[in-house]
DRENDO-1510 file (C-alpha; in Angstrom, 1 decimal, always signed):
<recs>
REC; n; res; u; v; w
REC; 1; MET; +62.6; -53.5; -81.2 .
REC; 2; PRO; +63.9; -56.0; -78.5 .
REC; 3; GLY; +62.8; -55.2; -74.9 .
REC; 4; GLU; +66.1; -54.1; -73.5 .
REC; 5; VAL; +66.9; -51.9; -76.6 .
REC; 6; PHE; +63.4; -50.3; -76.3 .
REC; 7; LEU; +63.8; -49.6; -72.6 .
REC; 8; ASP; +67.2; -48.0; -73.1 .
REC; 9; TRP; +65.7; -45.8; -75.9 .
REC; 10; LEU; +62.7; -45.0; -73.8 .
REC; 11; LYS; +64.8; -43.8; -70.9 .
REC; 12; ARG; +66.9; -41.6; -73.2 .
REC; 13; GLU; +64.5; -40.3; -75.8 .
REC; 14; GLY; +61.0; -41.6; -75.1 .
REC; 15; ARG; +57.8; -39.6; -74.4 .
REC; 16; ILE; +55.9; -40.3; -71.2 .
REC; 17; VAL; +52.6; -38.5; -70.7 .
REC; 18; VAL; +50.8; -38.3; -67.3 .
REC; 19; VAL; +47.1; -37.5; -67.4 .
REC; 20; GLY; +46.2; -36.1; -64.1 .
REC; 21; ALA; +48.2; -33.3; -62.4 .
REC; 22; SER; +47.3; -34.9; -59.0 .
REC; 23; LEU; +49.2; -36.3; -56.0 .
REC; 24; ALA; +49.6; -39.6; -57.9 .
REC; 25; GLY; +50.6; -37.8; -61.1 .
REC; 26; LEU; +53.3; -35.7; -59.4 .
REC; 27; ARG; +54.8; -38.5; -57.4 .
REC; 28; ALA; +54.9; -40.7; -60.5 .
REC; 29; ALA; +56.7; -38.0; -62.5 .
REC; 30; GLU; +59.2; -37.5; -59.7 .
REC; 31; THR; +59.9; -41.3; -59.5 .
REC; 32; LEU; +60.4; -41.4; -63.3 .
REC; 33; ARG; +63.1; -38.8; -63.0 .
REC; 34; ASP; +64.6; -40.5; -60.0 .
REC; 35; GLU; +64.9; -43.8; -61.9 .
REC; 36; GLY; +66.7; -42.3; -64.8 .
REC; 37; PHE; +64.1; -41.2; -67.3 .
REC; 38; ALA; +65.6; -38.4; -69.3 .
REC; 39; GLY; +63.1; -38.2; -72.1 .
REC; 40; SER; +60.1; -35.9; -72.7 .
REC; 41; LEU; +57.7; -35.7; -69.7 .
REC; 42; THR; +54.3; -34.1; -70.0 .
REC; 43; LEU; +51.7; -33.6; -67.2 .
REC; 44; ILE; +48.1; -32.9; -68.2 .
REC; 45; GLY; +45.6; -31.5; -65.7 .
REC; 46; ASP; +42.0; -30.2; -66.0 .
REC; 47; GLU; +42.5; -27.6; -63.2 .
REC; 48; PRO; +44.7; -24.5; -63.7 .
REC; 49; TYR; +46.8; -25.4; -60.7 .
REC; 50; GLU; +49.9; -27.5; -60.2 .
REC; 51; PRO; +49.2; -30.5; -57.8 .
REC; 52; TYR; +47.9; -29.6; -54.4 .
REC; 53; ASP; +47.0; -31.5; -51.2 .
REC; 54; ARG; +43.3; -32.2; -50.8 .
REC; 55; PRO; +42.9; -33.4; -47.2 .
REC; 56; PRO; +43.4; -29.8; -45.8 .
REC; 57; LEU; +40.5; -28.5; -47.9 .
REC; 58; SER; +37.9; -30.1; -45.5 .
REC; 59; LYS; +39.9; -29.4; -42.4 .
REC; 60; GLY; +42.3; -26.5; -42.1 .
REC; 61; VAL; +41.0; -24.5; -45.0 .
REC; 62; LEU; +37.3; -24.5; -43.8 .
REC; 63; LEU; +38.5; -23.5; -40.4 .
REC; 64; GLY; +40.5; -20.5; -41.8 .
REC; 65; ARG; +43.8; -21.9; -40.6 .
REC; 66; ALA; +45.1; -22.3; -44.1 .
REC; 67; THR; +44.3; -20.8; -47.5 .
REC; 68; PRO; +43.7; -22.9; -50.5 .
REC; 69; ASP; +46.6; -21.4; -52.4 .
REC; 70; HIS; +48.9; -22.6; -49.7 .
REC; 71; THR; +48.1; -26.3; -50.2 .
REC; 72; ALA; +50.5; -27.0; -53.0 .
REC; 73; LEU; +52.3; -30.3; -52.6 .
REC; 74; PRO; +56.0; -30.1; -51.8 .
REC; 75; ARG; +58.3; -31.1; -54.6 .
REC; 76; ARG; +60.9; -33.9; -54.0 .
REC; 77; ARG; +63.0; -32.8; -57.0 .
REC; 78; ALA; +63.0; -30.7; -60.1 .
REC; 79; LEU; +61.0; -32.3; -62.9 .
REC; 80; ASP; +62.0; -30.7; -66.2 .
REC; 81; ALA; +58.4; -31.4; -67.4 .
REC; 82; GLU; +55.9; -29.7; -69.7 .
REC; 83; TRP; +52.8; -28.8; -67.8 .
REC; 84; ARG; +49.5; -28.7; -69.8 .
REC; 85; LEU; +47.1; -27.2; -67.2 .
REC; 86; GLY; +43.5; -26.0; -67.4 .
REC; 87; VAL; +42.7; -28.2; -70.4 .
REC; 88; PRO; +41.3; -31.7; -69.6 .
REC; 89; ALA; +42.0; -34.9; -71.6 .
REC; 90; ALA; +39.0; -35.6; -73.9 .
REC; 91; GLY; +40.0; -38.9; -75.6 .
REC; 92; LEU; +42.5; -41.6; -76.1 .
REC; 93; ASP; +43.7; -43.3; -79.3 .
REC; 94; MET; +45.4; -46.4; -78.2 .
REC; 95; ALA; +46.5; -47.5; -81.7 .
REC; 96; ALA; +48.1; -44.2; -82.5 .
REC; 97; ARG; +49.3; -43.6; -78.9 .
REC; 98; ARG; +47.8; -40.2; -78.6 .
REC; 99; VAL; +45.9; -38.3; -75.9 .
REC; 100; ARG; +43.4; -35.8; -77.3 .
REC; 101; LEU; +42.8; -32.7; -75.3 .
REC; 102; ALA; +39.5; -30.7; -75.0 .
REC; 103; ASP; +41.0; -27.9; -77.1 .
REC; 104; GLY; +41.5; -30.4; -80.0 .
REC; 105; GLU; +45.2; -30.7; -79.6 .
REC; 106; GLU; +46.8; -34.2; -79.5 .
REC; 107; VAL; +49.7; -35.3; -77.3 .
REC; 108; PRO; +51.7; -38.3; -78.5 .
REC; 109; TYR; +53.2; -40.8; -76.0 .
REC; 110; ASP; +55.3; -43.9; -75.8 .
REC; 111; ARG; +54.1; -44.8; -72.4 .
REC; 112; LEU; +51.1; -43.3; -70.6 .
REC; 113; LEU; +50.1; -43.0; -67.0 .
REC; 114; ILE; +46.5; -42.3; -66.1 .
REC; 115; ALA; +46.0; -40.6; -62.7 .
REC; 116; THR; +42.8; -38.6; -63.3 .
REC; 117; GLY; +41.3; -39.4; -59.8 .
REC; 118; VAL; +37.7; -38.6; -58.9 .
REC; 119; ARG; +35.4; -35.6; -58.7 .
REC; 120; ALA; +32.6; -34.8; -56.3 .
REC; 121; ARG; +29.2; -36.2; -57.2 .
REC; 122; PRO; +26.9; -33.2; -57.8 .
REC; 123; TRP; +23.3; -32.7; -56.6 .
REC; 124; PRO; +21.4; -34.6; -59.3 .
REC; 125; HIS; +18.7; -31.9; -59.9 .
REC; 126; GLU; +20.5; -29.4; -62.1 .
REC; 127; THR; +18.3; -26.4; -61.4 .
REC; 128; GLU; +18.5; -27.0; -57.6 .
REC; 129; ALA; +22.3; -27.6; -57.9 .
REC; 130; GLU; +22.7; -24.2; -59.5 .
REC; 131; LEU; +21.1; -22.3; -56.6 .
REC; 132; ASP; +23.3; -19.8; -54.9 .
REC; 133; GLY; +24.6; -21.4; -51.7 .
REC; 134; VAL; +24.7; -25.0; -52.9 .
REC; 135; PHE; +28.3; -26.4; -52.8 .
REC; 136; VAL; +30.4; -29.5; -53.3 .
REC; 137; LEU; +33.9; -29.9; -51.8 .
REC; 138; ARG; +36.6; -31.5; -53.9 .
REC; 139; THR; +38.8; -28.9; -55.5 .
REC; 140; ARG; +40.7; -25.9; -54.5 .
REC; 141; ASP; +38.1; -23.6; -56.0 .
REC; 142; ASP; +35.3; -25.5; -54.2 .
REC; 143; ALA; +37.1; -24.9; -50.8 .
REC; 144; THR; +37.7; -21.2; -51.6 .
REC; 145; ALA; +34.0; -20.7; -52.4 .
REC; 146; LEU; +32.8; -22.6; -49.3 .
REC; 147; GLN; +35.2; -21.1; -46.9 .
REC; 148; LYS; +34.2; -17.6; -48.1 .
REC; 149; ARG; +30.6; -18.4; -47.5 .
REC; 150; LEU; +31.3; -19.9; -44.0 .
REC; 151; SER; +33.2; -16.7; -43.1 .
REC; 152; ALA; +30.2; -14.6; -44.0 .
REC; 153; GLY; +28.3; -16.2; -41.0 .
REC; 154; PRO; +25.4; -18.3; -42.5 .
REC; 155; ARG; +22.4; -18.9; -40.3 .
REC; 156; ARG; +22.6; -22.7; -40.9 .
REC; 157; VAL; +24.6; -25.1; -43.0 .
REC; 158; PHE; +22.8; -28.2; -44.3 .
REC; 159; VAL; +25.1; -31.2; -45.2 .
REC; 160; ILE; +23.8; -34.0; -47.4 .
REC; 161; GLY; +25.6; -37.2; -46.6 .
REC; 162; ALA; +27.4; -38.2; -43.4 .
REC; 163; GLY; +30.5; -39.9; -44.8 .
REC; 164; PHE; +34.0; -38.7; -44.0 .
REC; 165; THR; +33.8; -35.5; -46.0 .
REC; 166; GLY; +30.3; -34.6; -44.7 .
REC; 167; SER; +31.3; -35.3; -41.1 .
REC; 168; GLU; +34.5; -33.2; -41.4 .
REC; 169; ILE; +32.5; -30.3; -42.8 .
REC; 170; ALA; +30.0; -30.6; -40.0 .
REC; 171; SER; +32.9; -30.6; -37.5 .
REC; 172; ALA; +34.4; -27.5; -39.1 .
REC; 173; CYS; +31.0; -25.7; -38.9 .
REC; 174; ARG; +30.6; -26.5; -35.2 .
REC; 175; GLU; +34.1; -25.4; -34.4 .
REC; 176; ARG; +33.2; -22.1; -36.1 .
REC; 177; GLU; +30.0; -22.0; -34.0 .
REC; 178; ILE; +27.8; -22.3; -37.1 .
REC; 179; GLU; +24.5; -24.2; -36.8 .
REC; 180; VAL; +24.6; -27.3; -38.9 .
REC; 181; THR; +22.2; -30.1; -39.9 .
REC; 182; VAL; +23.4; -33.3; -41.4 .
REC; 183; ALA; +21.1; -35.6; -43.4 .
REC; 184; GLU; +22.1; -39.2; -44.0 .
REC; 185; ARG; +20.1; -41.9; -45.7 .
REC; 186; GLY; +21.9; -44.6; -43.7 .
REC; 187; SER; +21.4; -45.5; -40.0 .
REC; 188; ALA; +24.4; -43.5; -38.8 .
REC; 189; PRO; +27.4; -41.4; -39.9 .
REC; 190; LEU; +30.3; -43.3; -41.5 .
REC; 191; VAL; +28.1; -46.4; -41.7 .
REC; 192; GLY; +29.2; -47.3; -45.2 .
REC; 193; ALA; +32.9; -47.2; -44.3 .
REC; 194; LEU; +33.0; -48.5; -40.7 .
REC; 195; GLY; +29.6; -50.2; -40.1 .
REC; 196; GLY; +26.8; -49.5; -37.7 .
REC; 197; VAL; +28.6; -50.3; -34.4 .
REC; 198; VAL; +31.2; -47.6; -35.0 .
REC; 199; GLY; +28.6; -45.5; -36.8 .
REC; 200; GLN; +26.6; -45.1; -33.6 .
REC; 201; VAL; +29.7; -43.8; -31.8 .
REC; 202; ALA; +30.1; -41.3; -34.6 .
REC; 203; ALA; +26.5; -40.3; -34.2 .
REC; 204; GLN; +26.8; -39.6; -30.5 .
REC; 205; LEU; +30.0; -37.6; -31.2 .
REC; 206; GLN; +28.1; -35.4; -33.6 .
REC; 207; GLN; +25.1; -34.9; -31.4 .
REC; 208; GLU; +27.2; -34.1; -28.3 .
REC; 209; ASN; +28.9; -31.4; -30.4 .
REC; 210; GLY; +25.6; -29.8; -31.3 .
REC; 211; VAL; +25.0; -31.2; -34.8 .
REC; 212; ASP; +21.3; -31.6; -35.8 .
REC; 213; LEU; +21.8; -35.2; -37.1 .
REC; 214; ARG; +19.0; -36.7; -39.2 .
REC; 215; CYS; +19.6; -40.4; -40.1 .
REC; 216; GLY; +17.4; -42.7; -42.1 .
REC; 217; VAL; +16.1; -39.8; -44.3 .
REC; 218; MET; +16.6; -38.6; -47.8 .
REC; 219; VAL; +16.5; -35.1; -49.2 .
REC; 220; THR; +13.6; -34.8; -51.6 .
REC; 221; GLY; +14.4; -31.4; -52.9 .
REC; 222; LEU; +16.2; -28.0; -52.4 .
REC; 223; GLU; +14.1; -24.9; -52.5 .
REC; 224; GLY; +15.3; -21.4; -53.6 .
REC; 225; ASP; +13.9; -17.9; -53.1 .
REC; 226; THR; +13.0; -15.5; -55.9 .
REC; 227; ALA; +16.6; -14.3; -56.1 .
REC; 228; GLY; +17.9; -17.8; -56.8 .
REC; 229; ARG; +19.4; -18.4; -53.4 .
REC; 230; VAL; +18.8; -21.7; -51.5 .
REC; 231; ARG; +16.5; -21.2; -48.6 .
REC; 232; ALA; +15.3; -24.7; -47.5 .
REC; 233; ALA; +15.8; -28.5; -47.8 .
REC; 234; HIS; +12.8; -30.8; -47.8 .
REC; 235; LEU; +13.2; -34.3; -46.3 .
REC; 236; SER; +11.5; -37.6; -46.9 .
REC; 237; ASP; +10.0; -37.6; -43.4 .
REC; 238; GLY; +8.0; -34.5; -44.3 .
REC; 239; THR; +10.1; -32.0; -42.4 .
REC; 240; THR; +11.7; -28.9; -43.9 .
REC; 241; VAL; +15.0; -27.4; -42.7 .
REC; 242; GLU; +15.6; -23.7; -43.4 .
REC; 243; THR; +19.2; -23.1; -44.5 .
REC; 244; ASP; +21.2; -20.6; -46.6 .
REC; 245; VAL; +24.2; -23.0; -47.3 .
REC; 246; VAL; +23.9; -26.6; -48.6 .
REC; 247; VAL; +27.0; -28.8; -49.0 .
REC; 248; VAL; +26.4; -31.9; -51.1 .
REC; 249; CYS; +28.5; -34.9; -50.0 .
REC; 250; LEU; +27.2; -37.8; -52.1 .
REC; 251; GLY; +30.6; -39.4; -52.7 .
REC; 252; ALA; +32.8; -39.4; -55.7 .
REC; 253; THR; +32.6; -40.1; -59.5 .
REC; 254; ARG; +35.7; -41.6; -61.1 .
REC; 255; ASN; +37.0; -39.5; -64.0 .
REC; 256; THR; +36.8; -42.1; -66.8 .
REC; 257; GLU; +34.3; -40.6; -69.2 .
REC; 258; TRP; +37.0; -39.3; -71.5 .
REC; 259; LEU; +38.1; -42.9; -72.2 .
REC; 260; ALA; +34.7; -43.9; -73.7 .
REC; 261; GLY; +35.3; -45.8; -76.9 .
REC; 262; SER; +39.1; -46.0; -76.3 .
REC; 263; GLY; +39.1; -49.8; -75.7 .
REC; 264; LEU; +40.4; -49.5; -72.2 .
REC; 265; GLY; +38.6; -51.4; -69.4 .
REC; 266; ALA; +37.3; -48.2; -67.9 .
REC; 267; GLY; +33.9; -47.3; -66.4 .
REC; 268; PRO; +32.1; -45.8; -63.4 .
REC; 269; ARG; +34.1; -48.2; -61.1 .
REC; 270; GLY; +37.4; -47.0; -62.4 .
REC; 271; ILE; +40.1; -48.3; -64.7 .
REC; 272; ALA; +41.1; -51.9; -64.1 .
REC; 273; CYS; +44.8; -52.7; -63.9 .
REC; 274; ASP; +46.9; -55.6; -62.7 .
REC; 275; ALA; +49.1; -55.6; -59.6 .
REC; 276; GLY; +51.8; -54.0; -61.6 .
REC; 277; CYS; +49.5; -51.1; -62.5 .
REC; 278; ARG; +49.2; -52.0; -66.2 .
REC; 279; ALA; +45.8; -51.2; -67.6 .
REC; 280; PHE; +43.4; -53.9; -68.9 .
REC; 281; ASP; +41.6; -53.4; -72.2 .
REC; 282; ILE; +37.9; -54.2; -72.6 .
REC; 283; ARG; +38.8; -57.8; -73.5 .
REC; 284; GLY; +40.6; -58.3; -70.3 .
REC; 285; ILE; +44.0; -58.2; -71.9 .
REC; 286; VAL; +46.7; -56.3; -70.1 .
REC; 287; THR; +48.5; -53.5; -71.9 .
REC; 288; ASP; +52.2; -52.8; -71.7 .
REC; 289; ASP; +52.2; -49.1; -72.5 .
REC; 290; ILE; +49.3; -47.7; -70.4 .
REC; 291; PHE; +49.5; -47.7; -66.6 .
REC; 292; VAL; +47.1; -46.5; -63.9 .
REC; 293; ALA; +47.5; -45.1; -60.4 .
REC; 294; GLY; +45.5; -43.4; -57.6 .
REC; 295; ASP; +41.8; -43.0; -56.9 .
REC; 296; VAL; +40.8; -43.8; -60.5 .
REC; 297; ALA; +42.5; -47.3; -60.5 .
REC; 298; ARG; +41.0; -50.6; -59.5 .
REC; 299; SER; +43.4; -53.4; -58.9 .
REC; 300; PRO; +43.4; -56.9; -57.4 .
REC; 301; HIS; +44.9; -57.5; -53.9 .
REC; 302; PRO; +45.8; -61.0; -52.7 .
REC; 303; LEU; +44.9; -60.2; -49.0 .
REC; 304; PHE; +41.4; -59.4; -50.0 .
REC; 305; GLY; +40.4; -62.3; -52.2 .
REC; 306; TYR; +42.0; -60.9; -55.3 .
REC; 307; GLN; +38.9; -58.7; -55.8 .
REC; 308; PHE; +39.5; -55.4; -57.6 .
REC; 309; LEU; +39.8; -52.6; -55.0 .
REC; 310; SER; +39.3; -48.9; -55.7 .
REC; 311; LEU; +40.9; -46.9; -53.0 .
REC; 312; GLU; +40.4; -43.2; -52.2 .
REC; 313; HIS; +43.4; -43.0; -49.9 .
REC; 314; TRP; +46.3; -40.5; -49.9 .
REC; 315; GLY; +48.9; -43.1; -49.1 .
REC; 316; ASN; +47.7; -45.5; -51.8 .
REC; 317; ALA; +48.0; -42.7; -54.4 .
REC; 318; VAL; +51.6; -42.2; -53.5 .
REC; 319; THR; +52.7; -45.8; -53.3 .
REC; 320; GLN; +50.8; -46.9; -56.4 .
REC; 321; ALA; +52.2; -44.0; -58.4 .
REC; 322; GLU; +55.7; -44.9; -57.4 .
REC; 323; THR; +55.1; -48.5; -58.4 .
REC; 324; ALA; +53.6; -47.6; -61.7 .
REC; 325; ALA; +56.5; -45.3; -62.6 .
REC; 326; HIS; +59.1; -47.9; -61.7 .
REC; 327; ASN; +57.3; -50.5; -63.8 .
REC; 328; MET; +57.0; -48.2; -66.8 .
REC; 329; LEU; +60.8; -48.2; -67.1 .
REC; 330; CYS; +61.4; -51.9; -66.4 .
REC; 331; ASP; +61.4; -55.2; -68.2 .
REC; 332; SER; +58.8; -57.7; -66.8 .
REC; 333; VAL; +61.3; -59.6; -64.6 .
REC; 334; ASP; +62.1; -56.4; -62.7 .
REC; 335; ARG; +58.6; -55.1; -62.2 .
REC; 336; ARG; +57.1; -55.1; -58.7 .
REC; 337; PRO; +53.5; -55.5; -57.5 .
REC; 338; HIS; +51.5; -52.8; -55.7 .
REC; 339; MET; +50.5; -54.5; -52.5 .
REC; 340; TRP; +49.9; -51.5; -50.2 .
REC; 341; VAL; +47.5; -52.3; -47.3 .
REC; 342; PRO; +44.7; -49.7; -47.4 .
REC; 343; GLY; +45.0; -47.0; -44.7 .
REC; 344; PHE; +42.9; -43.9; -44.0 .
REC; 345; TRP; +42.5; -41.2; -41.4 .
REC; 346; SER; +40.1; -38.4; -40.5 .
REC; 347; SER; +40.0; -35.7; -37.8 .
REC; 348; GLN; +36.5; -34.6; -36.6 .
REC; 349; PHE; +35.0; -33.2; -33.4 .
REC; 350; GLY; +38.4; -33.4; -31.7 .
REC; 351; VAL; +38.8; -37.2; -32.4 .
REC; 352; ASN; +41.5; -38.8; -34.6 .
REC; 353; ILE; +40.0; -41.7; -36.6 .
REC; 354; LYS; +42.3; -44.1; -38.4 .
REC; 355; SER; +41.6; -47.3; -40.2 .
REC; 356; VAL; +43.7; -50.0; -41.9 .
REC; 357; GLY; +42.7; -52.9; -44.1 .
REC; 358; VAL; +39.2; -53.1; -45.6 .
REC; 359; PRO; +36.7; -52.8; -42.7 .
REC; 360; SER; +33.8; -52.8; -45.1 .
REC; 361; MET; +34.6; -56.4; -46.0 .
REC; 362; GLY; +34.1; -57.4; -42.3 .
REC; 363; THR; +31.0; -59.2; -41.1 .
REC; 364; GLU; +31.9; -59.0; -37.4 .
REC; 365; ILE; +33.7; -56.6; -35.1 .
REC; 366; ILE; +35.2; -56.9; -31.7 .
REC; 367; VAL; +36.4; -54.0; -29.5 .
REC; 368; SER; +39.9; -55.4; -28.6 .
REC; 369; GLN; +41.1; -52.3; -26.7 .
REC; 370; GLY; +39.4; -49.4; -24.9 .
REC; 371; SER; +35.8; -48.6; -24.8 .
REC; 372; LEU; +33.1; -47.4; -27.3 .
REC; 373; ALA; +31.5; -45.3; -24.5 .
REC; 374; GLU; +34.7; -43.4; -23.9 .
REC; 375; ARG; +35.3; -43.1; -27.7 .
REC; 376; ARG; +38.9; -44.3; -27.3 .
REC; 377; PHE; +39.1; -47.8; -28.7 .
REC; 378; VAL; +40.4; -50.2; -31.3 .
REC; 379; GLY; +37.8; -52.1; -33.3 .
REC; 380; VAL; +38.9; -55.2; -35.2 .
REC; 381; TYR; +36.9; -56.5; -38.2 .
REC; 382; GLY; +36.6; -60.2; -39.1 .
REC; 383; TYR; +35.7; -62.0; -42.3 .
REC; 384; GLN; +35.5; -65.7; -42.7 .
REC; 385; GLY; +37.6; -66.3; -39.6 .
REC; 386; ARG; +40.5; -63.9; -40.2 .
REC; 387; VAL; +41.3; -60.3; -39.4 .
REC; 388; ILE; +40.4; -58.1; -42.4 .
REC; 389; GLY; +40.5; -54.5; -41.0 .
REC; 390; ALA; +40.8; -52.3; -37.9 .
REC; 391; VAL; +39.7; -48.9; -36.9 .
REC; 392; THR; +41.0; -46.7; -34.0 .
REC; 393; PHE; +39.5; -43.7; -32.2 .
REC; 394; ASP; +42.4; -41.8; -30.6 .
REC; 395; GLN; +44.4; -45.1; -30.4 .
REC; 396; ALA; +46.4; -44.8; -33.6 .
REC; 397; ARG; +49.6; -46.0; -32.1 .
REC; 398; TRP; +48.3; -49.6; -32.2 .
REC; 399; LEU; +47.5; -49.6; -35.9 .
REC; 400; PRO; +50.9; -51.0; -37.1 .
REC; 401; PHE; +50.3; -54.1; -34.9 .
REC; 402; TYR; +46.8; -54.7; -36.4 .
REC; 403; GLN; +48.2; -54.1; -39.9 .
REC; 404; HIS; +50.6; -56.9; -39.2 .
REC; 405; LEU; +47.7; -59.1; -38.2 .
REC; 406; ILE; +45.9; -58.3; -41.5 .
REC; 407; GLU; +49.1; -59.0; -43.6 .
REC; 408; THR; +49.6; -62.3; -41.9 .
REC; 409; THR; +46.0; -63.4; -42.2 .
REC; 410; ALA; +45.7; -63.8; -38.4 .
REC; 411; PRO; +42.6; -65.5; -37.1 .
REC; 412; PHE; +39.6; -63.7; -36.0 .
REC; 413; PRO; +38.7; -63.0; -33.2 .
REC; 414; PRO; +42.2; -62.2; -32.1 .
REC; 415; LYS; +43.5; -64.7; -29.6 .
REC; 416; PHE; +45.7; -62.4; -27.5 .
REC; 417; PRO; +44.5; -60.7; -24.2 .
REC; 418; THR; +44.8; -57.0; -23.8 .
REC; 419; VAL; +45.0; -55.2; -20.4 .
REC; 420; ASP; +42.4; -52.6; -21.4 .
REC; 421; ARG; +39.8; -55.0; -23.0 .
REC; 422; ARG; +36.4; -54.3; -21.5 .
REC; 423; PRO; +33.4; -56.7; -21.1 .
REC; 424; GLU; +32.0; -55.4; -24.4 .
REC; 425; GLY; +35.1; -56.8; -26.2 .
REC; 426; GLN; +34.8; -60.3; -25.0 .
REC; 427; ARG; +33.0; -61.6; -28.0 .
REC; 428; PRO; +32.4; -60.4; -31.6 .
REC; 429; VAL; +29.1; -58.8; -32.7 .
REC; 430; SER; +27.8; -58.0; -36.2 .
REC; 431; ALA; +29.6; -55.1; -37.8 .
REC; 432; ASP; +26.2; -54.0; -39.1 .
REC; 433; PHE; +27.2; -52.7; -42.5 .
REC; 434; PRO; +24.3; -51.6; -44.7 .
REC; 435; ASP; +23.1; -53.7; -47.7 .
REC; 436; PRO; +25.8; -53.1; -50.3 .
REC; 437; SER; +23.1; -52.8; -53.0 .
REC; 438; VAL; +21.9; -49.6; -51.2 .
REC; 439; PRO; +24.2; -46.6; -51.8 .
REC; 440; SER; +25.8; -45.1; -48.7 .
REC; 441; HIS; +28.1; -42.2; -48.3 .
REC; 442; GLY; +31.7; -42.4; -47.4 .
REC; 443; PRO; +33.3; -45.8; -48.1 .
REC; 444; THR; +37.0; -45.1; -49.0 .
REC; 445; VAL; +37.5; -48.6; -50.3 .
REC; 446; THR; +35.2; -50.0; -52.9 .
REC; 447; LEU; +35.2; -53.7; -53.8 .
REC; 448; SER; +34.3; -54.1; -57.4 .
REC; 449; GLY; +34.4; -57.8; -58.3 .
REC; 450; TYR; +36.7; -59.9; -60.4 .
REC; 451; SER; +36.1; -58.8; -64.0 .
REC; 452; PRO; +38.6; -56.2; -65.4 .
REC; 453; SER; +36.1; -55.3; -68.1 .
REC; 454; ASP; +33.0; -55.0; -65.8 .
REC; 455; ARG; +31.6; -51.5; -66.3 .
REC; 456; ARG; +28.2; -52.0; -64.8 .
REC; 457; MET; +27.1; -49.7; -62.0 .
REC; 458; SER; +24.1; -47.6; -61.2 .
REC; 459; PHE; +23.8; -44.8; -58.7 .
REC; 460; THR; +20.7; -43.8; -56.8 .
REC; 461; PRO; +21.3; -40.5; -55.1 .
REC; 462; GLY; +21.1; -40.4; -51.3 .
REC; 463; ARG; +18.5; -37.6; -51.4 .
</recs>
């Protein structure tokens, strides 16, 4: 069937399946309808809930300011879609164009969008992970269970991992006047995402707010009592912390296992796709009927050396989903690339933290505005003589300016003067990122090389 004829038929009568009832899945479905798709639309999700917003789970929900069942994402329009919720996808037959569900049913498609996202990495010791009082935080059910336990007034909460999620949980605990210990194998909180210079600022922030912060240590084991409730965490420095709640924040695992043997270029790093969101197969050949969007995708970006990037960002999920949906209904000449500049935000201990670009690529940092000591500043990251990223602490209004510098490959260090640049910002210093071969908690951008079929990766838990 010629291309134009096929696209006309697809828009009128075709079957599009979205695997992942997520933010990306919902926005893609809405865009498909907005752009004239009138055929059969099916959304498949492993949770029993329609798409909901995840950022409030570690913020407002844990503070009791919102309930998990009030985090549903607003709808832009009516979808006229079939929702297949509570049954995960279990396999993909690319030749027959069918998605197999865990209950054995098969769903046929003419075009497929995969937006399965990520899940929280569990504590690696199964018997310890099953102790009463050991939690992860990713889903609505996770937030419901943890919020209920925090409301019961635990003696102490023990957080494993000081990335963004772990730090936000610690912040919520302190705001609720709950004692909290945070254990981080790196040198400081947020070190994997923002480097050691900014990480030290985050460490001071936690300590001044009463967090018992333990850096440079691993958790060697969790201990339970005779009733199967967690009672203590043992650390690599020989110390023991008594606790009745443990929250495991070891990062995320991309939901790609269901694609094993399918022939797609999918693995622990995510699903490789081109700039138009079309998935690669294991031979590095792009497909025309399978697209990818959101946290599970890894795609090349010209601003960052054309390396494949995996982004766990709210804004990226939306823009990539909209691009994928547009391209699913277009001929090749009308397709557009997904070139969103990464952006991320966090709120913790009364400070608003925002970043743009890929700070973790940076080898140097300069404080171009404000002061680290006052925790109100702009830090600019440099890589090979150009601006590659920026982070702000309570200075978010300047981010669009620094995003422009990144997009225009402006030189580093920045040449312009600023009225509030302090002596500490006169020259760059090492950004002090940890060795990339050593796992750290919290990077929201992962650079994963150049090969679309590369599925090699190992994980050593930050215990």
